[in-house]
N, C-alpha and C positions, 0 to 999 in steps of 0.2 A: 531382617526381611530378605526373602529369597528371590532374587531377580533371575529366574532361570526358566527355561522351557519346561523342565520337569515340574516346576511349581504350577505353571499354567495348565499343563496336561493333567496333573492331579486334580486341579480345581474343576476342570471341565468334566472329568470322569466322575467326581463326587456329585456334580449336579445331575449328570445323566442317570445316576442310580437313585435319585430322590423319588419318593413315592408319588408326589404330585407337584403342581406348579408352586404352591405356597411353600412347600418344604424345600424346593430347589432354590427359590429366592432367599429363603432364610439361610440356607447354607452359604450362599454367595456373600451376604453381608457379614455373617459371623466370621467366615474365613478371611475376608479382607481386613476386618479389624485386627485379626491376628497377624496377617502378613505385613501390614503397615504400622502395627503397634499403635493404634489410635483407639479412642473410646467410642467413636461413632462411624458407622458406615450406613448409608441409606440408598435405596434404589427407587427411582421414580420411573414409571412407565407411562407412555402416552396413551390416553384413552382413545380408542378407535372411533367412538361415537362423537367426540368433540375434541377440539384442539387444546387439551389440558394435560398437564403432567401430574399424575396421581402417585402419592407415596404408597408404594406396593410392598416394601419390606424395609425394616430397619433393625440395626443392632446399636443401641445406645440412646436413641430417642424414645419417646413414649409410644408404647405399642398401641394405645388407643387411637393414635393419629393415623395408623395404617388404614388405607382405604377411604379415609375421610378428608385428609388434607390434600388439596390440589392447587396447582398454579397454572394460570394461562401462560401461553408462550410469550416470553419477554416480561413476565411478572416475577419479580424476585430474582435472586442469583440463579436458581435452577431454571426458571423460565428464560433468563437471558442466555444460558448455555443452550437450551433447546432451540431458541430463535437463531442464534449466531452459529450453532454447530461447532463451537470452539471451546476448548478447555478453559477453566478459570482457576487460578491458583492465587489465594489471597492470604495475607498475614493476619488481617483483622477484618473479618467479613462484616460485622455490624457497621463499620464506617463507610462501606461502599454505598453509593447512591441507589443502587438497585436492591439493597438488602430489605427484606420484608420479615418482620418478626411474627412468628406464628406461635401463640402461647401454648396450643395443644401439644406441640412437639417437645416442650421443655428443653429448648436448645440454648438457653441464655448463657451457660458457662463457656460456650465454645466460640473461639475466635478464628483459629486456623481452619481454612476451608479450601478444598480442591474438588472440582467437579468436572467430569468429562462426558461428552455426548455418546450415546450408544447408537451407532448407525449401521444399518444392514442394507446393502444394495440401494444406496442413496436415500433410504428412508429412515427418519428419526424413530427409534424404538423407545428411547428413554434417556435418563441421565443417572450417572453413578456418582455418588458424593462420599467423601471422607472428611471428618472434622476432628479438630484437636483443641486443647485448652491453651496451647502456647500461642504467642503473637509473632509468628514468623512463617514465611512461605514454606511449603514443602520443597524438598530438594528437587533439582532437575532430574536426577535419577528416579525419584519417586514419581514425578509427573510422567516421565517416559514409560515407566512400568505400568502406571495407571491407564495410560492411553493404550498400551499393548493389551492389557487385560480387557479393556472395553471392546477392543476390536475382536478379541477372541469370543467374548460372551454375547455379542450383539446377535449373531445368527441363532444361538441357542435361545435367547430371550425373545426373539421375534415370534416364535411359535406360541410362547406363553402369552405375550402381549396381544397377539391376534385372537387367541382363544377366548379371552375375557374371563377365564376361570379364576384370575387373581382378584377380580372385583367382587368384594363381599356383598355389595348392594345389588348384584345381579345373580342370585342363586340359580335361576332357571337355566342360565347358560351352562351350568355344570351337567345338566341332563342332556344337552345337545352339544355335540362337538362339530364345529365347522372348520374345515381346513381349506386353505387357498393353494392353488397351483397355477398351471398355465393352460389356458384354453387350447385344446388340441382338436377335438371333433365335436361339433355342436349337437345339442339335443339334451334330453333329460331321461335318466335311467334309474330305476329302483330295483333293488334285489339284495340277496345275501352276499356278503363279501367272501369271495373265494380267493384266499391268499395262496399264490403259487410259490414253489421253491422254499417252503417254510421248513427250517431245520432248527429245532429248539431242544434245549435240555430243561430239566426241572428248574435249574438256576435262572433261566430266562423268564420264568412265569411270574407275573405280578398279580397281586390280589385283585380279584374282580368278582362282582356280584353277577348272578345269572338272571336271565329273563324268563327261564323255564326250568324248573327243578326236574320235571319229568324228562325233558330232552337231555339234561346233563346226566341224569341217572342212566338213561339209555346209552349215552355216549360212553360212560364208564363201563357199564356191564358188557357192551359190545367189544370194547378194547380188551377186557379180561378174557372174554371167550376167544377172541382172535389170537391173543398171546398164548393161551392154554393150548389151542390147536397147533400153533407154531412150535411150541416146546415139545409137545407130544410127538409131532411129526419128525422133529429133529432127533429126538431120542430114538425113534424107531428106525430112521434112515441111517443114522451114524453110530448107534450104540455099539454094534459089533466091531467097528473099525477104530474105536477110540479106547485109550487106556481107561481102566475102570474108574479111577479117581476123577477123570474129566467127564466121563459118561454120567457119573453120579451127580454132577452139577445140574443136569436136566431135572433130576428128581428133586434136588434142593430148591431149584427155581420154581418148580411146580408147587412144592409145599409152601414156599413163601407167597406165591401168587394166590393160593387158595386159603391162606391163613386168615382167620376172622379179624385179626388186628389190622391187617392191611385193608381188607375189604370193608369191614364194618365202620372203621374210623373214617375212611374216605366217603362212604355213603352218608355218614353223620354230618360231615362238612358240607356235602352237597345239599342235604335237607335243611341246613342252616342258611341256605341261599347263596352259596358260593359256587363258582364254576368248577367243573369236575377237575380241570387241570390244576387249579389252586388247591382244591381239597386233597388231591393226590400229592402235591408237593408238600403240604403241611404234614400229612400222614407219614410220608417217606422220611422227611427230615426228623420227625419225632422218633420213629422206630430206629432209623440209622444212628441217630444221636445216642440212643441208649446203648447200642452196640459199640459205638466209638469210645464210651467210657470204660469198657471192659479191659481188664488187665491181660486176659487170655488172647494171644495173637489170633487164634482161630475165630473167636467171637468178634474181634475187631474187624476181621476180614468180611464177616457177614454184613457189616454196615455198608461196605461197598457193593455187596450183592444186592442188598435192598435198593440202593440207589440205581443200580443197573436195571433191576426189574422195573423200578419207577420210570426210568427214561424210556424203556421199551414200551411200557404201557402208554406213556405220553405220546410217543410217535404213532401208536395205533389210534389214539384218540384224535390226533391232528392229521393223520394221513388222509390223502385224497386219491382216489382212483379216477382220473379224469374221464376214462372211458365209461365207467359206471355212472359217474355224475352226468355225463353227456346224454345218457339214455333216460335220465329222470326229467320230469317236467318241472324243473326248477328255474327260477329267474336268478341269474348270477351276475355279480359285478366282479370281474377278474382283477386281481391286484398283485403287484410285485415291484421290485426295484425297476426292472425292465421286463417286458413281455415279448417273447419272440413270436415270429409268424407261426412257428411249429406249435407253440402253446395255444394259439388261437385256433389252429386247424383241428385240434382235438374235439372242440365243442361245436355244436350246431350254432350258426350265426344268430338264429332267432332266440337262442337260449341266453346269449350274452347281452345283458342290458346296459353294460357300462364297463369302462376300463379305467383303472387308476394306476399310475406309475409314480414311485417316489423319486425316480430320476428321469432324465430325458426332458424333452421340450415339445412345443407345439408341432414341430416338424420332424421329430424323430420318426423312424420308419414305422414304429408301432402306431403312432398317431395317424400317419398317412393311410395305413391299412384300415384303421378304425373308421376313418372318414369314408373310405371306399365302401365299407360294409354298413355305413350308417349307424355306427355304434358310438354313443357319447363317450368322450375320453378326456381325462384331465391328467396332465403330465407334471413332473417336477414337484410333487407334493412332499417335499423333503421333511416337513415337520410331522408327518403322520407315521406313527409307530404301528405298522401293520400287525405285528404280533399280538397286540392288545385287542384287536377287533375282528379277528378271523371268525367268520360265521355270523357276524352281526348284520342287522339291516342297515343299508347305506343308500344314500341318494347321490347320484353323480349329476352335477349341473354343468354340462359342457359349454353352455352359453357364457357362463361367468367364471368358469375354471374353479369350481368349488366342489367339495365332497362334504356331505353331512352325515355324521354317525349318530346313532341313538336318536333318530327323528321321533318326535312325539307322534301319536296316532293322528292328531289333527294336521301336523306338518306333513306327514307322509301322505295323507289323503289329498292334501293340496298339491303336492308334487306329482302324485299319480294323475290328478286331474289335468295338470299342465302337460304331463307326458301324453295323455290321451288327446288333449287339444292340439298338441304339436303334430301327432300322427294324423289327426282329423284334418288339419290344415293341409298337410301333404296330399291326403286323399282328395281334397277339394280341388287341388291343382292338377289332378289326373286328367281332367278334361283338356288340358293343354298338350297332352302327349303327342298328338299328331299335327299340332299347329306349329308354324315356324317361329323361331325366336327373332321376331322382327319388331323394330321400334314403331311408334305411332306414326312417324313420318317416313316409314318404308325402308329403313336400313336393316339388312338381313345379317344375322350372326349365326355361324355354325356352332352347335354345341355337341362336342364329343365327350366320351367318358374315359376315365383312367381305370385300369383294371390290372389284375395280376393273378388273382385266384380264379379257378374255374367256377367257384361258388359265386363270384362277383360278375359273371358274364350276363346272367339273366336280368339283374336289376338295371343294367344299362339299356337293354331293349325295352324293358317295362316302362322306364321313365322317358323314353323318346330320344335316346342318344342317336346321333347321326353317324356313328362310327366310334372307333377307339382312337383317341389322340395320343394315348400313352399306355402301352402294354408293358408292364414291369416284368421282364423275363427272369429277373433274379429270384422272384418269389418261388417258382418251382424248384430252383436250385437250393433255396433255403430249406425246403421241405424234404429234401432227399438226404440220405446218409452218405452219399458219395456223388460225384459229378454224374448227372443223368446221361444216358447214352443218346446217340442220335435218334434212334427209334423211339425212345421214351419221350424225348423233346418233340419229335414229329407228331406224336399222338396228341400232345397237349396243344401245340400250335394249330394243328388241323381243327381241333374242336373250337378254338377261339375264332379262327378265320371263318369257319363254317357258320358259327353262330351269328356273325355280323354280315356275311356275304349278302349282297354285293357292296355293302358299305365299307369304307376304308378302315384298315387297322394298322396303326403305326407301332411296330414292335421294336422296342429299344433293346439293343444287344446287351449282354450281361453287364450290369453296373453294380459291382460290389466294392467294398472299401468304405471308409468313413464309418457311419453307424450301421452299415449293412454288411454283416459278416456271415460267412458260410461255416456251419458247425464242423465241417471236415477239412477246412482249408483256412486256418486262422492266419490273419495278417497282423503282425505286431509292429506298430510304428509309433514314434513319439507324437507325430502330428498327422493322424490318418486322413484328415480332410484335405491335406496338401500332399498326400502321398500316392500310393499305388492303388488307384481306383479308376473305374470307368474304362475308357478306351485305352488308357495306359496299361491297365492290367491285361486286357484281352489281346492287345498287340504283342505284349511280352509272352503271352501264352497262346500263340497262334493256333495250335491244334484245337483248343477249346473254342476259339472264335469260328474256325472253319466248320467244326462239328455243329455249332449252333446255326450258322448260316445255311449249311446243307439242310438241316431239319426245317428251318423256316421256308427256304425256297421250295423244298419238296411239298410242304404243307400247303403251299400257295397254288399248286398245279391245278386243282379243281375249283379254286375259289377266286383267284386273280384279284385279291384286294389287299395284298401285303404291301406295306411301306416300311422300309428299314429306317431305323433312327439311331444315330451314333451319340452316346452320352459323353459328357465331360470333355468336349473338344477344346483344346487350348492352342494347338499348333496347326499350321497349314499342312505339314508333312504327315500328320496323323490322318487327315482327310485323304491325301494322296494314297497312302498305304492302304487304308480301308477300302477305297474304291478299287484298287488293284486286286486286293484279296477277293472282293465280291466277284469281279470279272473272272478271276481264275477259278473260283468255285463254280460259277455258272458254266464255264467251259468244261470243267470236269464232270459235272452232272449231266450235261448234254451228251458228252461222250459215252456216258453210261446208259443213254437212252431215256433219260428223264426229261420230260417236256417242260423245263423251267424257263421262265422269262425274267428279264431284268426289272426288278421293282423300282419305284422311286426311292431315292436315298436322301435322307434328311439329316441335319445336324442339330444338336441341342446347343443353345447359347446359355451357358451356365457360369462362365468365368469371365472376368474383365477382359482378358486377352482376346477372347472370341468377339466381344463387342467391338474392340478397337480394330481387329483384323477382318471383321465381317465383310467389307467390300471386296477383299481379295479372296475370301473363302467361298463366296457365293457361287463362283463358276464351277465348283466341284459338287454341288448339291442341287436337288430338285425342290427342296422346301426347307424351312427353318422352324424350329419349335423352341420357344423360350422356356427354360426351366426356372420358374420364378423362385422356388425355394432356395436352390443353391446360389442363384445369381444374387439374391438379396444377401445371403450369408457372406459371400465373397466380396461384394461391394462394400458392405458395412464392416468387414473383418470381425464378424460376430459369430461365434460358435453357437448354433441354435440349440445344441444339446447341453450347453453349460448354463445351469440355473443362475449363475452369478451375472451373466450378461444376456441371457435369452430375452429379458424384458426389452432390450434394445433392438431386438429383431422385429422389423415391421416392413412389410411389402410397400407401404406408402411413404417410406422415407423419401425426401425430395431427390436424393441421388438415384434412387430406383426409377423415379419418373423420368429423370434426364436420360438414363441409360435406355429405357424402353422407347422413348421418343427417337433416339438415335437408331435403334434397331429397326423401328418402323420405317424410318426415312431410308435407310440403306436397302432394305428388302423391297420397298416400293419402287425405288429408283432402278433396281435390277429386275423388277417384275417377278420376284420369287415369292411364292405363297408363305404366309407367316401365321403361326398359331402360338398360343400360350398354354402351357400345362403347369400344374402345381396348385397349391392351395389358394393362391391369389385369385384364380378363376372361380373359386367358391365364395369369395368375399364380396358381398354386395357393394360396399363402398369402393373397392378396387375395380369392380366390373364397370361401374359408371365411368370411371376415369379411362379404363381400357377402351371402352366404347367411344369416348370422345377422342382418343388418340388415333383411332382407325383400326383397332384389332377386330378382325371379322371371324376368327376361329378360336374357340376356347375349349380346353379339355379339363374336365373336372369330375369329382366323384359322382357316381350315378344318383345318389340320394340328394345331391344338391342341384341337379338339373332342373326340377320343377320350379324351385324358388328363383333361380337365376333367369329362367325363361319368363317367369311372371314379371320379374324386374324389367327385363329388356322390353317386353310388350307393354309396359306401363309408362315408358319415358320417350322423349323425343331425342334424336341424335343431336340436334342443335342445342338442346339444354345440356346434354352431356359435354359437348364442346365448351360451352360457357363455364361449366363447373371446372373443367380441366384448366382453363385459363386462370380461374381464381386460385386453384390449388397450386399452380406453378409459381405463384407469388408468395406462398406461405413458407415459413422457415422450418417447420418440423412436422413430423407425422402426427403429432398430437393435434396441431392446428388443422391439418388436412382431415383427420378423422372427425373432428368436431364439425367441420364444414359439411362433410358427407352425411354425418348422422342427422344434422338438421334438415338436409335435403331429403333424406329417406322419410323422415317424419312428415315433411311437407307434402310429399307425394303419397302419403298414406301407406307406406311400405315398412312400417316399424316391425311388423311380424317377422320380417326376414332376420332380425337380430334376436329372436326368441322372446319368450314371455318376460314380464317384469319380475325382478327378484322377489323371492318369498321371505317374509320376515320370520325369524325364529319364534315359535310359540310353544 
């Protein structure tokens, strides 16, 4: 038995290469019987529909029991492991009081038993068991290795367990693939999956059936035509400047490309119902394999040429020109590991119906911008292999953090109905646009918007925003290929200030670092969220800060609605230095004859030190804005972009409520205006509590304003206060959310949380 990291690595790699879920599980149990030199290894997975552990794969027990034998939690030895979440190592399993004999498994000869739970992110995935005929416990080394293997496999098996594809009694689930992620931006979107940054070779292609033979034939023929043009152009441009033997390669490649063997065999595969990429891979491997067998070195080299041609064809088949796509009237769902602001800017906002990221979390910057643009988004869908589904129809359910691939026509129709109903609901709230966000008992709340893209300026005014509570100035920096000049920034800021004048606009100075990186100024740090970001970065790069301040102050001359906002303040001397730089910049501009005035200066409360030092900081600022996203992250010590812990991130954690109450008390005592920006202001449950605390200014995404205004106009301030008092006595965010959910239902506001989930059909 090999107790080594290489053994584990090899096992995980073998599983990842398996054709499907059943094959992957079969590889696991067979491999473990070899590693532990035992006659039996069995894998039980927890059924998602009920609390039972189902035999999903076995090597050694009867195959007919797979998918049929199941145990309730705490039933039998396997159920006991599932209930206690603790390994069990027995010398004689049948003598244990929890032992249950199941005739269908034919396990009578086996006495030696060891089982370990499979746990991923605190959730039971299943149980892994090995059995032997001897009557003695497995060694401590074997137990330790088994636990290690289980910890490595749990994450891989979670995606299989959730998919339900391993349950033979549910064949329909194989037609529809549902993947869970993290809710990032609410809403429902349907469209074709547009996978960005896709870089594949033929070896990465897996067998897949096509949904349209004609579309796959067109895809293949177009790729052939584009590659033919590319090779012909290359030959004409470079032929005279290349050695004759190298120039001749263009002719060889063209001959191979036009050969009936390559073309006709690929077409034949497509007509048999396979995707063009798979048909090409099969054809290329067949032709190249024949050359590989040749004894002549020249002919063997042609095998590599064939593969080269195949890969170039594949890239043309999968290539996307976003600018061309953007001009088409297509509904798209963009997907990648992470999607940058620059990626989004290539497409028209109305064309993007959803966003899926396999990494990131609810509050990664992509999710924040998706919220601002009103695009449903699901982040952290780590189990989704994007390569397999590029170009397929997909549904993004931002309310529940789910993506559905291969939706049936009935299911797709239902989701499109919900998508339309959601848009209709927002349209119905349009009548509130010019009405105040005022409770039934007369408490007024100011609703501002968050923005950063020029394309996002109009929605704020359209939905009745009373100004901009957070202008993210880093977004224009992200869209540039170098630091924008003062005049370039001036033009952008002037448009934003003018669009909202005379309403206030709080412009946050450059806030990069953490998950917000500039493509031309990479910051590499071991812990970027505790590193060089926000005001720390700009104070260390004073010229950048002064340039930005000059552009903002100049843009304010004819508008007079600018409010400066300082990000990531953690020290008193940061405020002192910033105020000093502002005053110097004002003096310099005035000496140049520019009629600038000193705007209000605000600070963001985003880190614990700012909460504790707030009474001493308030004398340096004119207003305070709570950055709920980062403040929650730092208070909970939870990296919101880390899928392993992002589930622990919740604005309604009791410690967040305590911190908010302290901030409200400090600012009220100093008579300093207070606002809250961040995704917490778009969360109906949170808004009820913020209202009860005394928050009177919220900044949120433009598309969330109608719903939150409707909420505020539907409740009494006194009721919100009573809810807050109840929430203050609860022990966890789970209990607090349950309380708020019941209250929203009681008030008839359940529409704020989106439609009911749709069953797979």
